[in-house]
C-alpha positions in Angstrom: -12.9 8.3 10.9 -13.4 4.6 11.5 -11.0 2.7 13.8 -8.8 0.4 11.7 -7.0 -2.9 12.3 -3.6 -1.1 12.8 -2.0 0.3 15.9 -2.7 4.0 16.7 -0.4 6.3 14.8 0.1 10.1 15.4 -1.2 12.0 12.4 -1.3 15.7 11.6 -4.7 17.1 10.4 -5.9 20.4 9.2 -9.3 21.7 8.3 -9.7 24.2 5.5 -12.8 25.0 3.4 -14.8 22.5 5.5 -12.5 19.6 4.4 -10.3 17.7 6.8 -6.9 16.9 5.4 -4.2 14.5 6.7 -0.5 15.1 6.2 1.2 12.5 4.0 4.8 12.1 5.1 5.8 10.6 1.8 4.2 13.2 -0.5 5.1 15.9 2.0 1.7 17.6 1.7 -1.8 17.6 3.2 -4.3 15.5 1.3 -8.1 15.3 1.7 -9.0 12.7 4.2 -11.3 10.2 2.4 -11.8 6.7 3.7 -9.3 5.2 1.3 -6.7 7.8 2.3 -7.3 7.0 6.0 -6.3 3.4 5.2 -3.4 4.4 3.0 -1.9 6.7 5.7 -2.2 4.0 8.3 -0.6 1.5 6.0 2.3 3.9 5.3 2.9 4.3 9.0 2.6 0.5 9.5 5.3 0.0 6.9 7.6 2.6 8.3 7.1 2.0 12.0 6.2 -1.6 12.4 8.0 -3.1 9.4 11.0 -0.6 9.4 10.9 0.3 5.7 12.8 3.6 5.2 10.7 6.5 4.1 13.1 7.1 1.2 12.1 3.7 -0.4 8.4 4.3 -0.2 6.3 5.9 -3.0 2.6 6.8 -2.8 -0.1 7.4 -5.5 1.9 7.4 -8.7 0.7 6.7 -12.2 1.6 3.7 -14.2 0.5 2.6 -17.7 -0.7 -1.0 -18.2 -1.9 -2.0 -21.7 -2.0 1.7 -22.7 -4.4 2.5 -19.7 -3.3 4.9 -17.0 -3.6 3.5 -13.5 -2.5 4.7 -10.1 -1.0 2.5 -7.5 -1.5 3.2 -3.8 1.9 2.3 -2.2 5.1 0.9 -3.7 8.2 0.0 -1.7 11.5 -0.2 -3.6 14.5 -2.3 -2.9 17.7 -0.3 -2.5 18.7 -1.4 -6.0 15.6 0.3 -7.5 13.6 -2.9 -8.2 10.2 -3.1 -6.6 9.8 -5.0 -3.3 6.1 -4.5 -2.5 2.9 -3.2 -4.0 0.1 -2.2 -1.6 -3.5 -1.8 -2.8 -5.6 0.1 -0.3 -9.4 0.1 -0.3 -11.9 2.0 1.9 -13.0 0.0 5.0 -16.5 -0.5 3.6 -15.1 -2.2 0.4 -14.9 -6.0 0.6 -11.7 -7.4 -0.5 -12.4 -10.1 -3.1 -10.8 -11.8 -6.2 -11.3 -8.6 -8.2 -9.1 -6.7 -5.8 -6.3 -9.3 -6.1 -6.8 -9.3 -9.9 -6.3 -5.5 -9.8 -3.0 -5.7 -7.9 -1.8 -8.7 -10.0 -2.4 -6.6 -13.2 -0.3 -3.8 -11.7 2.3 -6.3 -10.9 2.6 -7.5 -14.5 4.2 -4.1 -15.1 5.9 -3.6 -11.7 7.3 -7.1 -11.0 7.1 -6.8 -7.2 8.2 -9.7 -5.0 5.4 -9.1 -2.4 1.8 -7.9 -2.6 -0.4 -6.5 0.1 -4.1 -5.8 -0.1 -5.9 -4.0 2.7 -9.2 -2.2 3.5 -7.8 -1.3 6.9 -9.8 -4.0 8.6 -8.5 -7.1 6.7 -5.0 -7.3 5.4 -3.8 -9.9 2.9 -0.1 -10.6 2.1 1.3 -12.6 -0.9 4.7 -13.5 -2.2 5.0 -13.8 -6.0 6.0 -17.1 -7.5 6.9 -15.9 -11.0 8.1 -19.3 -12.1 4.7 -20.8 -11.6 2.7 -17.6 -12.4 0.9 -17.5 -9.0 1.1 -15.9 -5.6 1.3 -17.6 -2.3 -0.5 -16.2 0.7 1.6 -15.3 3.8 0.9 -14.5 7.4 2.6 -11.2 7.1 5.2 -9.4 4.9 8.8 -9.4 5.9 10.4 -6.6 7.8 12.9 -4.4 5.9 16.0 -6.3 5.2 14.4 -9.7 5.3 13.9 -11.4 1.9 11.1 -13.8 2.6 9.1 -15.6 5.2 
């Protein structure tokens, strides 16, 4: 798999039926290793190891309904009170992150009401903090570590 713009993390792999799978610590199972999954697993490790978010507050690949359409978010981090702290949208490394990508995560956030957004293709990472009062998001250098409220 392609090198990404994250530190190197120790992953568990298995090969069955000529498909390589990677172990997802959050879902507690092996999942087929596709380019987007490679980015997602790096991002999960980054959030747990670098940003100190507890595994118990991280959720991966769950369905949500927006305007009666079923969608799946990549990663959500909850606050200890159950509200949503961060939504992460992961794309494969070859996918260029553009306004459509931000529109996608912003649509998800209409339903989820997260304070922070992250969009990554593993090479480029973008971080935003929501300004609900002015209905916009402000770009950040990084997202806060666990326990910090804002930059």
